[in-house]
N, C-alpha and C positions, 0 to 999 in steps of 0.2 A: 805736473800740470796737466798731463793727458788724462788723469782721472777726474779732474775737475771739468774738462771739456765733455766727457762722457755724461757726467751728472747733468750739467746744464742742457745737453742735447736730450736726454730722457725726460727732463722737467718739460721741455718743448712737446714731447710726444705726449706725455700726460695731459698737458694743457689741451692739445689738439683733440686728444680722446674724449676729454670732458666736454670740450666745445661741440663736438660732433654729437655726443649723447644729448646735450641740451637742445641741439638743433633738431635731431630726430624726434624728441619726445612730443613737442607740439604738433609736428606733422602727423606722427603715429596716431596721437589722440584725435585729431581732426578726422583721419580716415576711420579710425574705429567708430567714432560718433556718427560718421555719415552711414557707415554700414548698419549701425544699431538703429538708425532712424528711418532706414528704408522699410515702407510697409511689407508685412509678410503676407503674401497672397497664395491661396490655395486654389488651383484651377482644376476643375473636375470635368472631364469629357463626358458629355451627355449624348447618348446615342438612341434614347427613346423620347417619344413625344410627351408634351405636356397639354392637358386639356383645360384645366382651370387652375388659377391661383387662389380662387375663392375656397376656403378650406371646407365649406359645406358642400361643395359639389365636385371636388377634386377626387377623380377616380383613378386615374392613371398612376403607375408606380412613382414615375419622377414628379409628378404633381403632389402626391402624398408626402414624398420626402421633402419638398419644399415646406409643407406645413409643419413638419417635424423639426425642421431648423428654426422656423420663426416662432411657433407656438409651443408653450409647455402643455403637458397632460397632467391629469391627477396623479397617475402613476405611470411608470415606464418599464419595459422589460430591461432588466439590468444588463450591464456589459458582460459581467462574468458568466451567468447562467441564463440569461434571458427569462428571469423570473420577476414577478412583480417587486418593484422597489419604489421608494418615495420619490415624487417629483414636485409638483405644485402642492399635493397633499403630502404633509410630512408624517402623517399616521392616519389609520382608519379602523373603525370598529363596526360590528354588526349587532343587531338585536338577537335575542335567543331564537326567535322564530326565522331569523335570516331574511327578514322582509324590509328592514330598515338599516341603511348604511350611512354612517356619519364619518365625514372627512374633515380633518383639521387643516386648514390652509395655512401655509407658512406665512409669516409675517414680513419676511425681508424681500419678498418678490415684488418687481416694480415693472410697469410697462415702459417701453422704451421712450415714451413721451414723459416720463417721470411720475405719472399717477401710479398708485399702489394697486396691485392685483389682489382681489378680493374674492370671498365666496359668492358674492352677487354676480361676478363675471361668469363663474362656472355655472350658477343656477340660470343665468340668461342663456347660455350656449345650449345647455340640455332642454330648456323650455322652449327655446326657438325651434329646436328640432321636433319637440312633441306637438307644436302648433302649426309648423309650416312643412309641407310635404317636400318641398325643394330642399329644405335644411336637412332633410333626411337622406339626400341622394347618396352621400359617400360612406356614411356610417351609421344608417337608420337602424341596423340590426341591434345595436347597443342599447337603444331607449325604446324598443318596440314594447318591452315588458315593464317600463316605468309607469308608476301611478302618480306620483308627485315629486317635485324637486323645488327645495326651498334653502333660503340662506338666512338663518335666525340672526346672525351677526356676521362681521366681515371675515371672520376665520373659521366659520362652521357651516358645512354644506351637508344637507340631509336629503337623501334619495330613498323614496319608498317605492318598492316594487309590488306588482300585482302577484307575482308567485316568485318562488326562489329563483335567483339568477346567478349561475355559477361563474359569470364573467365579470362581476363587479370590481374586482380588485386589479383589473386590467382593461379599463374602458378606453379604447383606442380612439379617442375623440380630442382634437385640439381645442383648447380653451381659448375663446376670442374675447376682447375687450368689449364690454357693453356699451361704453360711450362711444365707440367707433362704429359697431355694427347695428345697434338699436335703430338709429335714424333710417337704415336701408331696408325698405319695405319689399322690394322685388329682388330676390336672391338670384332670379333667372336673368337679370340684366347684365350684358357682358361688362357693364361699367365696374361690377364688383370686382373684377380682376384688378382694375385700376386702383380701386379701394385698398386691396391686399398690398399692391406695391407701395402706395403712399400711407399705408396704414401703420398700425402700431403692434409690436409683439413683445413677447416676454421670454422667448427662447434664446438660445446661444448666438443666434445671428439675427440681423435686422435686414429685411428686404429692402433695398434701394433702387433697383432698376431692373426692367423687364422689357425685352424685344422678342417677340414672338418668332420662334424658329432660329434664333440666333443665341441668346443669353439669358441668364438670370443672374443678378448681382447682389451680394449681400455685404454688410459690414458687421464687425464683431459687436455684440451687444456688452459694452463695458460694465453694465449694471446687472448682468446676468447672475442669479442668485448663487449659482455653483461657482461663479468666477469666470472672467472673461476667457475666450479661447486664446490659445497662442498665436493664431492666425488673425490678421487684421481684416482681411477682406477675403471672401468666398465667391468663386465664380463658377457657375455651371455653363459651359459652353457647348453649344448644340452642334453635332456633327451629323452629316446626312447618312453616313454609314460608319461602321466600326473600323474598317481599314483606313479611313482619313483620319480617325482619332488616334489610331496606332501610330501612325506617321508623325502626328503632332506630339505624340508622347516621345518618340524617338528624337525629335528635334528640340525637344524641351519646352514645347509651346504649352503643354498640359502637364499637370503633375500626377494624376491618378486616372484610371480607366477601368470599367468592369465590363462584364458581358462580352469577354473575349471569346473568339472561336478557339477550338483546340489547337488548330494550326497557328493561329497568331500567338497563343499562349506559350506553345512550345518554342516557337521562333523567338520570343522575347526572354525566355529563361537563359541566364548567363550572359545577357547583354551588359556592357558597361554601364554603370550608374542607374540600372534598372532592377528592380526587385518585383518578384512574382508572388502571388498569393492564391492558393487554391483551398476552397473551403467547402463543407457540406452545403448544399443550397437549400433555400426555403421556398424556391419556386417550382411549380409543375408546368411542363409544356403538354399541350392536349390539341386534339382536333375535334372541334364541336360540330354537331349536326343540327340543322334546321328541321326539327321534327314537327313542324307547324306550329310556330310559336305564337304565343299570345301576350297581351298586356295584362296589367293587374286587374283589369275589368272583363277578362277572359274574352277579349275581341282578338281574332286573328290579325296579325301584322305582317308586313314584309311580303316577299315574293319567292319564298323558298319552295323547291320542287317537292310536290305533294307525295312522291314515292317514298320520302324519308318520314313519313307518318307512320309507315309500316315497320314495326319492330324488327321483323324477319330481315327487312333490307338492312336496317341500321346494324343488327348483329352480324350479318354477312360482312358488311363493310368493315366493322371493327375487327373481324377475324382475318381480313385481308391486309391488315396494317401490322407490319412486322417491327414491333417496338425494340426488339433486341438489335435488330440491324441499325435502327436509328441510334441507339447508344453506342454500338460499336463503331459504325461508319461516320455518322454525322458529328456525334459527340466525342469520337475517339476513345471512348471508355470514360470520359470525364462526366459521369452521370450514373444514375441507378434506373433500373427498369421500372416502369410506371405500373400504378394499381389504383388506389384511392387518391383522393384529393388533398390528404394530409401527408407531406413528405416525411421520409424516414428520419429526418433530423429531430423530429418531434415523436420519438419512438412510442411513447405511451398512447398515443392516439392514431399512429399510422396502421393502415389496414392494407393487406395484400390478398387477393383472391386464393381461396383454398384450390387445391389440385383439381377437384371436380368442378369448380365454378370458373376457373380461369379460361378466357377465350384465348387459346393459343394460335399462333400464326398458321393458318392452314388453307391455302387456296383452293384445294379440292374441295375441302368441306364447305367453304364459302360458296363456290360454284354449284354444289349440290343443293344447298339451302335455297339459292335463288331459283335453281330449277324447279324444286318442290313448291316454291311460292308463286310459280307461274310466270316468272320473267324469263321469256324465251330469247335465245341468241339468234340472231340474223346471219346472213352468208358472210358478213364482215366481221363477225365474232362479237358484236355489241349486242345487248340486250334491248328489248323494247318494254315499255311500261303500258299501264292501261290506256287504251286508245291507239296503241300502236306507235307511239312516239319513241324515237330512239333515246336510250338513257344517257344523258349527259349531265354532269353536276358541276357547278362552279366552285372552285377551290380558291378562297382568298387568304391572304396573310401579309406580313410586313415586307414591303420591298427592300427595306434597308438592313434586313437580317439575313445572315448566311444561312442560319439554321432553317428558316422558313423557305428559302430558295431550294435547299438541297432536299428537305422533307417533302416539299411539292413535287419535285421530280420523282422521288421514290413512290410516293403515294399515287401519283398518275399512273406509274407503271404497274404498281400492283392492282389497282382498280380495273386498269385495261385488261389485266389477266382474268378478271372475273367478269368482263363484259360491260364495263361502265367506262364511258368516255369523261375525261376530266379537263375542264377549261380552266387554266391557271390564272388568277386575277391578283397579282401581288400589288399592293397600294401603300400609300402613306400611312403613317400611324393614324392621323387624323381621319383620312377616309375609311381606314378600316374601322375605327371606332364608330363612325357614323353608319356604316354598313351594318355592322353587327348589332348596334343599338336599335336599329329600324327593322331588323329582321331580313334584310336584303342580302342573303347569302344561302348557300346550300351547305358547303363544308367551310370551316374557318380554322386556321392555325392560330392558336391562342395560348394563353397561360396566365397564371395569377402567382403572386407572391403571398405567402400566408403568413400567420403570426403564430406565436408560440401557443396560445389558446386556440383550439379547434374551431370555435364558434364562427369565425369570420369565413373560414374556408367552407363550412357547411352552409352558412347563411346565404352565400352566393347562389345557391340552388333552391332556394325556397319560393313559394308562391309570392310571398310578401317582397322579395327582391325584384320583382318584375316592374318595369316603369309603367307609368300611368298612359292615358291615351295620347298625351302630348309628348310622350318620350322622356318624360322627366320622373324624379322621385324614386329611382330605385337603382341598385347596382347589381346586376345579374351576370352570371357567367353563361348559363346555357338556357335561360328562360323555363327551367324545369319547374313543374308544379305539380305535385304528387301527394294526395293525402297521407299516404303511408310514410313517406320521407318526411313530411312536416311533422308528424307525430313523433317520429324519432328525434328529430331536431329539438322539438320542445321538451322531450324528455331528458336529453343531454344537457339542456340548458338549465333545467330545474334541479339537476342532480349534483350534490356537493361531495359525494363520495367519489374520490378519483378513479377507483377502479371499476365501479358501477357505470360512472359517466363514460369512461372509455369504452365500455361494451356498447353503449347507445351510440356512440360516435363511430364505431367501427360497422355497426349495423346499418346506419344511414349511408355510409360509403358504399356498402354492399348493394343496398337498393338502388342508388344512383348507377352503379356499375351495371346492374341488371337490366336497366332500361336503355343502355347504350345511346345516350344523348351526347356523350363525349367519350373520347378514348385518351386517357392520360398515358402518354407515350414514354415520359421519363421525367426524373427529377434531375435537373442538371446542376453541376457544380458551380460555385462562384468562382469564376476565373477572372483575376484582377492583376493589375501591374501599376507600378508607381516608380518615380524618379527618386532614388535613393539619395541622389546628390542634392535634391531639394528638401525632401522630408525623410527624416531618420525612422520614424515610426508612426503608426496609426493604431488607435484603440480598436480592437477587434470585438465582434460579438458573434457567438459565445467565445470565451477565452479557454485555451490559448490560440486555438486554430480556426477561429471563426472568420466571418467575412468583414471587409472594410466598408464597402458601400451598401451592399444588400443586407441592410440591418432593419430591425424593428426599433429604431431609435436614431439619435444624432451622434452616437459615441464616435464614429469614424471621423467625422469632420470636426467634431468638438475636440477630440483627443488627438488631432494631428500635431506631430512635433517637427517644427522646421529643423533642417540639418544644422543650421547654425546655432539654433537654440540648444541643441543637443551638444554640440561642441562647446558651447558656453557652460553647460552643466558639467561637462567632463573636466575641462582643464582652464576655466576662467574665461571662455569666450574668445572672440576674434582678436583680442588684445594679445594672445598668446603669442602670435608671430611677432607682433611689434616688440614684446618684451624679450623675445629671444634675440632680436636684432639689437636692441638696446643692451641686452646682457652681454652680447659678443663684444660690443664697442667698449662696454665698461670693463670687460675681462681683459681686452687688449690694453686699455689704459692702466688697469691695476698691475697687470704683468709687467707692463713698462715702467710703472712706478716701483714695483718690486725690484726690478733690475737696479734702477737708479739707488734705492735704499740699500741693496745689498753692496753695491760698489761703493756707496758713501761709507758704509761701515768698514770697508777695506781700506779706506784712504787713511793714511796717517794723521795723527792728531794735529800736526802742524798744518795740514792741508784743509782744515775745516775753515769755513766761512765765519 
């Protein structure tokens, strides 16, 4: 009878195990469902300013990135090699004389309000730029050579150029919906930012909310032609400085950050749940000089110190700036020595001055040049300019950038050594933008992100890039206007042979360098970090070792893979833990059942029920 008692006991264990299993299953399913239903949010720390959300006038890096997220382009630099790849245009052809380009617009693209994207939207975008000076503010260089733009039907866009244009397969212009933007007559109206927020897009994300100096919010475009992102919501959260953003990353309040200082980057390496990424940068950092700048009507603007009109003065200042020290001390080696305005990441078009042309750091030579130019030193070691006024230059830059703060200190010391006093004026992004646009500076710490095609980097220094008398209609870096430079710019734009074009591109950079209107001090690496417990990976550009956020495209935020999604792909998702628990209960039950069965078989036949 003892064996029978054991059998009945194990039956009770088996029954309890099954009941426990059945009890766990609905709870586990509910927990898993709740986890799956949680919206996936990507929070990007933003430490640079936004000038406009209007895609026609947005010039700052963060502003142009917003445009990349919201609007599709005809073509886009690919994620793998940053070369021209299909986007809104699925294919394109050119006529034998290379003056007529025909783009076939894909049929499956839709605006986020449900209306189809057609070639007429693209034609409207480019024609608005051709007929409205303000519409050319951000990307006017791409249409300056256009003759006509038409849309014979909904899937065909035809662009005819005046002369051959080498940039036609990578027009970095966001295509906007005609039915939203056509009624807007004044693109200078601040309300256009509101239109952008409340408006319609066809990119991977749809802009939903904007609060100046606080955040920009987006939701995933579920109808995006490539397919919806794995992220439901994208947030760009504004921080007053990088250190605050780093603290937010450590606390898990943001998911990804870029433009780290070398010290911050080194400190984050190896931290739990944080991954770092170092990539060749597409930005150059510079110090620009107000050489007596003018608008596009050749009228002097601003209040720059007139001594900077003297090329000898500018060249002496350039020789007194030790770029190598900036790379070594400020960038801690996370950068490359500056030269031309096309960074080394685009090696075919990058230019470095030859040994005989390079302005090497030499304080003695700079002092000698200023002595010979007639700028005499007084008893206090400072020089005087024409009329006997002591030489003092204002140096402006970004107050929220550690790079600017440290560079300002070094430059102030070096220029003091050649007899020039420096007044540091580090201000907000918006104030710096206003001052430099109006010509109200002497020296400015600045920089630009460049594109795979060199045209944009070169166009920033052409006569046509200068703003009009109202300060609108152009995006210029230096206000440079030089006939020789413009001729070289035009030659590279019309040249389709890559090797020949590269020669013109390098000659143009050499001409700009010789006039010392700016000093490209370095090309910094993209230093980034992200929460690896929140996101398992991001799509980089170029691959495999490119940047996450400093891209010419939307690949980083579009290709973000949430950590739980990655786990789901690996082992069936968050239900894995639940099924391990369930499996353990079932295993116990089965083991119990196995014991009962084994013992039951050991029972004599007369003990059977």
